C-alpha positions in Angstrom: -29.3 19.0 68.8 -27.3 15.8 68.5 -27.7 13.2 65.8 -26.3 9.9 64.8 -26.1 9.0 61.1 -25.7 5.5 59.7 -25.2 5.2 56.0 -24.8 1.7 54.5 -24.0 1.1 50.8 -23.7 -2.4 49.3 -22.7 -3.3 45.8 -23.2 -6.9 44.7 -21.3 -7.9 41.6 -22.5 -10.5 39.1 -19.0 -11.5 38.2 -15.8 -11.2 40.3 -14.2 -7.8 40.5 -10.4 -8.0 40.1 -9.7 -4.4 41.0 -11.7 -1.5 42.3 -11.0 2.2 43.0 -13.5 4.5 44.8 -13.7 7.9 46.2 -16.0 8.3 49.2 -17.6 11.5 50.4 -19.3 10.3 53.6 -17.6 12.1 56.5 -19.7 15.1 57.6 -18.4 18.6 57.5 -17.0 20.2 60.6 -18.1 23.8 60.7 -19.5 26.7 62.8 -23.0 25.3 62.4 -22.2 21.7 63.1 -19.6 19.9 65.2 -18.4 16.5 64.1 -18.0 14.5 67.3 -17.1 11.1 65.8 -16.9 9.4 62.4 -16.0 5.9 61.3 -16.1 4.2 57.9 -15.9 0.4 57.8 -15.3 -1.3 54.4 -15.6 -4.9 53.3 -13.5 -6.3 51.9 -10.7 -4.4 53.6 -9.1 -2.0 51.1 -5.5 -2.7 50.2 -5.0 1.1 50.1 -7.0 3.9 51.8 -6.2 7.6 52.2 -8.1 10.4 53.7 -7.7 13.8 52.0 -9.2 17.3 52.3 -10.4 18.5 48.9 -10.3 22.0 47.4 -13.6 22.9 49.1 -12.6 21.7 52.5 -14.6 18.4 52.4 -13.1 15.1 53.8 -12.7 12.4 51.1 -11.6 8.8 51.5 -9.9 7.1 48.5 -9.8 3.3 48.6 -8.3 0.7 46.3 -9.0 -3.1 46.4 -6.7 -5.3 44.4 -8.0 -8.7 45.4 -10.9 -10.5 43.8 -14.3 -9.7 45.4 -18.0 -10.2 44.7 -19.3 -7.4 46.9 -18.4 -4.0 48.4 -20.0 -2.9 51.6 -19.4 0.6 53.0 -20.7 1.4 56.5 -20.4 5.0 57.6 -21.4 6.1 61.1 -21.1 9.7 62.4 -22.2 11.7 65.4 -23.0 15.4 65.0 -24.0 18.4 67.2 -26.1 20.8 65.2 -26.4 24.5 66.0 -29.0 26.9 64.7 -28.2 28.5 61.3 -27.6 32.1 62.4 -27.2 33.4 58.8 -30.6 31.9 57.8 -32.2 33.6 60.8 -30.6 37.0 59.9 -31.5 36.7 56.2 -35.1 37.6 56.9 -33.9 41.2 57.5 -31.4 41.4 54.7 -32.3 44.2 52.2 -29.3 44.1 49.8 -30.6 44.1 46.2 -29.7 41.1 44.1 -28.1 43.2 41.3 -26.0 45.1 43.8 -24.5 41.7 44.8 -23.7 41.0 41.2 -22.0 44.4 40.8 -20.1 44.1 44.1 -18.6 40.8 43.1 -17.7 42.0 39.6 -16.0 45.1 41.0 -14.0 43.2 43.7 -12.9 40.1 41.9 -9.7 39.6 43.9 -11.6 39.9 47.2 -14.3 37.5 46.2 -12.3 35.1 44.1 -13.4 32.1 46.2 -17.0 33.2 45.9 -17.0 34.0 42.1 -16.2 30.4 41.2 -19.8 29.6 42.3 -21.2 32.0 39.6 -19.6 30.0 36.8 -20.9 27.0 34.8 -19.9 23.6 36.0 -20.4 20.0 34.9 -24.1 19.9 35.8 -24.8 23.6 35.8 -24.8 25.0 32.2 -25.1 28.5 30.9 -28.7 28.6 29.5 -31.0 31.2 28.1 -34.0 29.0 28.9 -33.0 28.7 32.6 -32.2 32.4 32.8 -35.7 33.2 31.4 -37.3 30.9 34.1 -35.5 32.9 36.8 -36.0 36.4 35.4 -39.4 37.2 36.8 -38.2 36.3 40.4 -35.5 39.0 40.2 -36.9 42.4 39.2 -34.8 45.6 39.3 -35.6 46.4 42.9 -35.9 42.9 44.3 -33.7 42.1 47.3 -31.5 39.0 47.1 -33.6 37.5 50.0 -36.9 38.1 48.3 -35.6 36.9 45.0 -34.3 33.6 46.4 -37.5 33.0 48.3 -39.6 33.7 45.2 -37.4 31.4 43.1 -37.6 28.6 45.6 -41.4 28.9 45.8 -41.6 28.9 42.0 -39.5 25.7 41.6 -41.5 24.0 44.4 -44.7 24.9 42.7 -43.8 24.0 39.1 -41.5 20.9 39.6 -43.0 17.7 40.9 -40.9 15.5 43.2 -40.9 12.0 41.6 -38.5 9.4 42.9 -36.8 7.4 40.2 -37.8 9.7 37.3 -34.3 11.1 36.8 -30.7 9.9 37.3 -27.7 11.9 38.6 -26.8 12.6 35.0 -30.2 14.1 33.9 -29.5 17.5 32.4 -31.0 20.4 34.3 -32.6 21.6 31.1 -34.5 18.3 31.0 -35.7 18.8 34.5 -37.0 22.3 33.6 -38.8 20.9 30.5 -40.3 17.8 32.2 -41.0 19.5 35.5 -40.2 16.3 37.5 -37.2 15.2 39.5 -35.6 14.5 42.9 -33.7 16.5 45.4 -30.5 16.9 43.4 -32.6 18.1 40.4 -34.4 20.7 42.5 -31.0 21.9 43.8 -29.3 21.9 40.4 -32.2 23.9 38.9 -32.1 26.6 41.6 -28.3 26.8 41.4 -28.5 27.1 37.6 -31.1 29.9 37.8 -29.0 31.9 40.3 -25.7 31.4 38.4 -27.3 32.3 35.1 -28.1 35.8 36.5 -24.7 36.2 38.1 -25.4 35.1 41.7 -23.1 32.7 43.5 -24.8 29.5 44.6 -23.3 26.1 45.6 -24.6 22.6 46.0 -24.9 21.1 49.5 -25.1 17.3 50.2 -26.2 15.8 53.4 -29.2 14.3 55.2 -32.6 15.5 56.4 -34.2 14.3 59.5 -37.5 12.7 58.7 -40.5 11.7 60.8 -42.9 8.7 60.4 -46.6 9.2 60.0 -48.5 9.8 63.3 -48.8 6.6 65.3 -46.2 4.8 63.3 -42.7 3.8 64.2 -39.8 5.0 62.0 -38.5 2.2 59.8 -34.8 1.3 60.0 -33.0 2.4 56.8 -35.9 4.6 55.7 -34.0 7.9 55.5 -32.0 9.0 52.5 -29.3 11.4 51.3 -30.5 14.9 50.6 -29.4 18.0 48.6 -30.0 21.7 48.9 -28.6 25.1 48.0 -26.4 27.7 49.6 -26.6 31.3 48.3 -23.9 33.9 49.1 -25.1 37.1 50.9 -22.2 39.6 51.1 -23.6 40.9 54.4 -24.1 37.5 56.0 -22.2 34.7 54.3 -23.8 31.5 53.0 -27.6 31.1 53.5 -29.1 27.7 52.8 -32.4 27.0 50.9 -34.1 23.7 50.5 -36.1 23.9 47.2 -37.3 20.3 47.4 -39.3 21.2 50.6 -39.6 25.0 50.1 -37.9 25.8 53.4 -34.8 27.3 54.8 -32.2 24.7 56.0 -32.5 24.3 59.7 -31.1 22.1 62.5 -32.7 19.1 60.8 -30.4 19.5 57.7 -27.1 17.6 58.4 -24.3 18.6 56.0 -21.8 16.2 54.5 -20.1 18.4 51.9 -20.5 21.3 49.5 -19.2 21.9 46.0 -20.2 23.3 42.6 -22.7 20.6 41.8 -23.4 16.9 42.5 -20.2 15.7 40.8 -18.0 17.4 43.5 -19.8 15.7 46.4 -21.2 12.3 45.1 -21.2 10.0 48.1 -19.4 7.2 46.2 -17.9 7.1 42.8 -15.2 5.1 41.2 -14.4 2.3 38.8 -14.3 -1.5 39.0 -12.7 -4.1 36.6 -15.3 -6.8 36.0 -17.3 -8.3 33.1 -20.7 -8.5 34.8 -23.4 -6.2 36.1 -23.9 -5.0 39.6 -26.8 -4.2 42.0 -26.8 -1.4 44.6 -28.6 -1.0 47.9 -28.5 1.9 50.2 -29.9 2.3 53.7 -29.7 5.6 55.7 -30.7 6.2 59.3 -30.8 9.7 60.9 -31.4 9.3 64.6 -31.9 12.2 67.1 -30.1 11.5 70.3 -30.9 12.5 73.8 -28.7 15.3 75.4 
C-alpha cells in the first residue's frame, strides 16, 4: 500500500523572533515494514543552519537554526511510503510465551538484551508507580501469555479511558490520565507503556499517522488527519509487536511510522526554543493520502 503524507506546521509570533532553534522529527522511518520512497522538508524562513542526524534509536532528525528576525515559522513535510503487512503482528496471535518468562529471560540475559532492557526502565513521561502497576496486575496473571496479557490490557485501557481531544497536554502526567480517565492518543500510549514497564516488560512509544476515512457519502476534508501514537511490545520469539490502545486494535498497514523512542519526549514532531517577548499561535494540518499502485 502506498501513501503520501503532508504535514504542515505554522507558528505565528506576536513579536519578532530574533533567534530560533528547533529539532524536527518528521521524516518517516525506513524499515522492514515500510519503505521510505521520498521525503522533503521545506521551511520558511530558510534556516541559516540545518543538519540531518540519525539519533540513538535510528530515527532521522533535522536540526535547524534561524538567526534573522522573523514573525512566523512554516514547516512543510511531504513523504511517500510503501507499507507492507506487519508480519510480527500476524504471528503474535499464535504466540504462547508467558509474560513472566519474558521478564525472567531478559533478566537472565542482560548483555544479549541490552538494547531491549532500556525499554523496561522509567523515562521522562513513564514513571515507576505502584498505582499504575496495580492497574495492570489483573491483566497479567501467573499463567497469562504475553499476547493475552497485552490484549487484555489494551482492552481495559480502551474501556476505562475516554478519548477527549484537548483535555490533556503533552506534559500531563500519566498518573493524572489514570485518575481522570480521559486523554488523547499519546496518553493512551503512555498509560499502556507505563503499565507494561511497571511489571518488567519492554514497551516503546511509536509516533506516526493513521489513515482515516470520512463518514459515508462525505468527502475527506483537506488537513483533517492528525499525528497519532501507539505502542510496541517486545516478544522474544517475534520481535516488536504494535498495539494501538486508542482504537483497541493491532497496528496495521494504515499505521504509518515516523519514529520510536522511550516516550513522547524522544519523538516530538517539533521542539525547540525561540528568543522573543511575545506569544505565539500554532496551526497544524495533516493529510494522509492513499495512492494508486
